[in-house]
C-alpha positions as a Python dict, from the first residue, in 0.01 Angstrom:
ca = {
    (1, 'X'): (0, 0, 0),
    (2, 'X'): (40, -335, -172),
    (3, 'X'): (416, -313, -151),
    (4, 'X'): (407, -228, 220),
    (5, 'X'): (183, -522, 300),
    (6, 'X'): (402, -754, 91),
    (7, 'X'): (719, -637, 265),
    (8, 'X'): (562, -677, 612),
    (9, 'X'): (452, -1031, 530),
    (10, 'X'): (796, -1120, 393),
    (11, 'X'): (970, -973, 698),
    (12, 'X'): (738, -1164, 938),
    (13, 'X'): (801, -1490, 752),
    (14, 'X'): (1180, -1450, 763),
    (15, 'X'): (1172, -1351, 1129),
    (16, 'X'): (967, -1652, 1232),
    (17, 'X'): (1174, -1889, 1017),
    (18, 'X'): (1495, -1768, 1183),
    (19, 'X'): (1370, -1874, 1529),
    (20, 'X'): (1461, -2239, 1501),
    (21, 'X'): (1440, -2375, 1854),
    (22, 'X'): (1524, -2728, 1956),
    (23, 'X'): (1214, -2921, 2070),
    (24, 'X'): (1191, -3012, 2437),
    (25, 'X'): (1161, -3385, 2501),
    (26, 'X'): (961, -3482, 2809),
    (27, 'X'): (1004, -3839, 2933),
    (28, 'X'): (691, -3976, 3099),
    (29, 'X'): (754, -4248, 3362),
    (30, 'X'): (593, -4586, 3285),
    (31, 'X'): (364, -4709, 3565),
    (32, 'X'): (472, -5041, 3719),
    (33, 'X'): (204, -5270, 3868),
    (34, 'X'): (230, -5337, 4239),
    (35, 'X'): (204, -5672, 4418),
    (36, 'X'): (-118, -5874, 4392),
    (37, 'X'): (-376, -5825, 4665),
    (38, 'X'): (-543, -6089, 4881),
    (39, 'X'): (-795, -6327, 4728),
    (40, 'X'): (-1157, -6222, 4776),
    (41, 'X'): (-1432, -6426, 4941),
    (42, 'X'): (-1614, -6698, 4744),
    (43, 'X'): (-1941, -6582, 4592),
    (44, 'X'): (-2284, -6730, 4666),
    (45, 'X'): (-2432, -7012, 4460),
    (46, 'X'): (-2667, -6894, 4188),
    (47, 'X'): (-3034, -6987, 4166),
    (48, 'X'): (-3151, -7297, 3974),
    (49, 'X'): (-3259, -7251, 3614),
    (50, 'X'): (-3609, -7305, 3474),
    (51, 'X'): (-3729, -7643, 3349),
    (52, 'X'): (-3685, -7684, 2976),
    (53, 'X'): (-3971, -7707, 2728),
    (54, 'X'): (-4132, -8046, 2657),
    (55, 'X'): (-4008, -8222, 2345),
    (56, 'X'): (-4218, -8323, 2043),
    (57, 'X'): (-4387, -8663, 2009),
    (58, 'X'): (-4170, -8913, 1827),
    (59, 'X'): (-4250, -9063, 1486),
    (60, 'X'): (-4467, -9374, 1464),
    (61, 'X'): (-4278, -9704, 1441),
    (62, 'X'): (-4283, -9944, 1146),
    (63, 'X'): (-4528, -10234, 1122),
    (64, 'X'): (-4386, -10559, 1256),
    (65, 'X'): (-4319, -10867, 1048),
    (66, 'X'): (-4613, -11104, 984),
    (67, 'X'): (-4623, -11414, 1202),
    (68, 'X'): (-4636, -11774, 1081),
    (69, 'X'): (-4965, -11939, 996),
    (70, 'X'): (-5105, -12154, 1279),
    (71, 'X'): (-5149, -12533, 1265),
    (72, 'X'): (-5483, -12690, 1192),
    (73, 'X'): (-5666, -12815, 1500),
    (74, 'X'): (-5747, -13182, 1570),
    (75, 'X'): (-6106, -13296, 1613),
    (76, 'X'): (-6387, -13106, 1790),
    (77, 'X'): (-6204, -12855, 2011),
    (78, 'X'): (-6396, -12562, 2160),
    (79, 'X'): (-6213, -12250, 2284),
    (80, 'X'): (-6385, -12027, 2542),
    (81, 'X'): (-6257, -11670, 2573),
    (82, 'X'): (-6346, -11501, 2905),
    (83, 'X'): (-6371, -11120, 2886),
    (84, 'X'): (-6168, -10926, 3146),
    (85, 'X'): (-6343, -10809, 3461),
    (86, 'X'): (-6490, -10461, 3448),
    (87, 'X'): (-6286, -10199, 3634),
    (88, 'X'): (-6436, -9987, 3907),
    (89, 'X'): (-6567, -9645, 3789),
    (90, 'X'): (-6358, -9344, 3891),
}
């Protein structure tokens, strides 16, 4: 039984190996693009964007330079400071 199976396998292998056929080459045509079409209509204008977020408060500025000392007054001079007028209540 083993010899029969071995001989059948050997015979099938030799039979299939003897059928050496040339492969068939199929040439596929390359598609060629056609002429360009007409230009489409212009699209509509988009909607306006949202307002951006408010920025942060800036840093405080530096202290200014100190002014010069004033001159000494002459004699008996009196200075009257008038307060500003009161504004109307809201």
